[in-house]
C-alpha positions in Angstrom: 5.3 -42.2 -108.1 7.6 -39.0 -108.0 8.7 -36.9 -105.0 10.6 -33.6 -105.6 11.8 -31.6 -103.9 13.3 -27.9 -103.9 14.6 -25.4 -101.8 18.0 -26.6 -101.4 21.2 -23.9 -101.2 23.9 -21.9 -99.4 23.5 -20.8 -96.0 25.2 -18.9 -93.2 25.4 -20.5 -90.1 22.1 -19.1 -88.2 20.0 -19.1 -90.6 17.5 -20.5 -92.2 15.6 -22.3 -95.2 12.4 -24.1 -96.1 12.8 -27.5 -98.2 9.2 -28.2 -99.7 8.8 -31.4 -101.8 5.8 -32.4 -104.0 4.4 -35.8 -104.2 2.3 -37.7 -106.6 1.6 -41.0 -108.2 0.3 -42.7 -105.0 -2.0 -41.6 -102.3 0.0 -39.1 -100.6 -3.0 -37.6 -98.0 -2.8 -41.5 -95.8 1.4 -42.1 -96.3 3.9 -41.3 -93.7 6.4 -39.1 -95.0 9.6 -37.4 -94.1 13.6 -36.3 -94.7 16.3 -37.5 -94.1 20.0 -36.9 -94.7 23.5 -37.9 -95.6 26.6 -35.7 -95.2 29.9 -36.2 -96.9 31.7 -40.0 -95.2 28.5 -40.8 -92.5 25.4 -42.6 -93.2 22.0 -41.5 -93.9 19.8 -40.6 -91.1 16.2 -39.7 -90.3 16.3 -36.0 -89.5 11.5 -35.8 -89.0 9.0 -37.9 -89.9 5.3 -37.4 -90.2 2.1 -39.4 -90.4 -1.0 -39.1 -92.1 -2.7 -37.5 -89.8 0.5 -35.0 -88.8 1.6 -36.6 -85.9 5.7 -35.8 -85.4 8.9 -36.8 -85.0 12.5 -35.8 -85.2 15.9 -36.6 -84.4 17.2 -35.1 -81.3 20.1 -33.4 -83.2 17.3 -31.4 -84.6 15.0 -30.6 -82.1 13.5 -27.4 -81.8 15.0 -26.3 -84.9 13.5 -27.9 -88.0 9.9 -28.4 -88.2 8.0 -30.6 -90.7 4.8 -29.9 -91.7 2.3 -31.8 -94.8 -0.8 -30.5 -97.1 -2.6 -33.2 -98.0 -4.7 -30.9 -100.1 -1.6 -29.7 -102.1 0.2 -33.3 -102.1 3.3 -31.4 -100.3 5.3 -31.9 -97.4 8.0 -29.4 -96.2 10.3 -29.0 -93.9 11.5 -25.7 -92.5 14.6 -25.5 -91.0 16.2 -22.7 -88.7 18.8 -22.0 -86.8 21.2 -23.9 -89.2 24.8 -25.2 -88.4 27.6 -25.9 -90.4 26.5 -29.7 -89.2 23.2 -29.5 -91.1 25.4 -29.5 -94.4 24.3 -32.5 -96.0 21.7 -34.1 -99.1 18.4 -33.7 -97.8 15.8 -36.7 -99.8 12.2 -36.8 -99.1 10.2 -39.7 -98.5 6.9 -41.2 -98.3 5.5 -44.4 -97.4 6.3 -47.5 -95.7 5.6 -46.9 -91.7 5.5 -44.0 -89.7 8.8 -45.3 -88.4 10.2 -45.6 -91.4 8.5 -43.4 -93.8 10.8 -44.3 -96.6 9.3 -46.3 -98.9 9.5 -43.6 -102.1 12.8 -41.5 -102.3 13.0 -38.1 -103.8 16.1 -37.3 -105.9 17.4 -35.4 -103.1 18.5 -31.4 -102.3 21.9 -29.9 -101.6 22.1 -27.6 -98.1 24.9 -26.3 -97.2 25.6 -24.3 -94.0 29.0 -22.5 -94.5 30.1 -18.5 -93.9 
């Protein structure tokens, strides 16, 4: 099983970033998937989740700003992040497997997102 994230980086407040994750080694199309993040000194939290059928859920802190999507033909899950704030700075992890409410059986290596002027 592999989950490989890409798309992190440095962005100014108010800017946008798109994270992508390529999955392999399991039946991704029927698997729940998600994005978690961990900021320095804080607990890891789930940011967004998506079922195999496309049902989505978001943390209150990112509702209306972040959008999770998936392409089952390409085995990818994406996170479009708009109106970024400094408090969004964290390592973002792609996850898959498990259940819709806890899609965290498998984890990627993480990608750094830094929001700063």
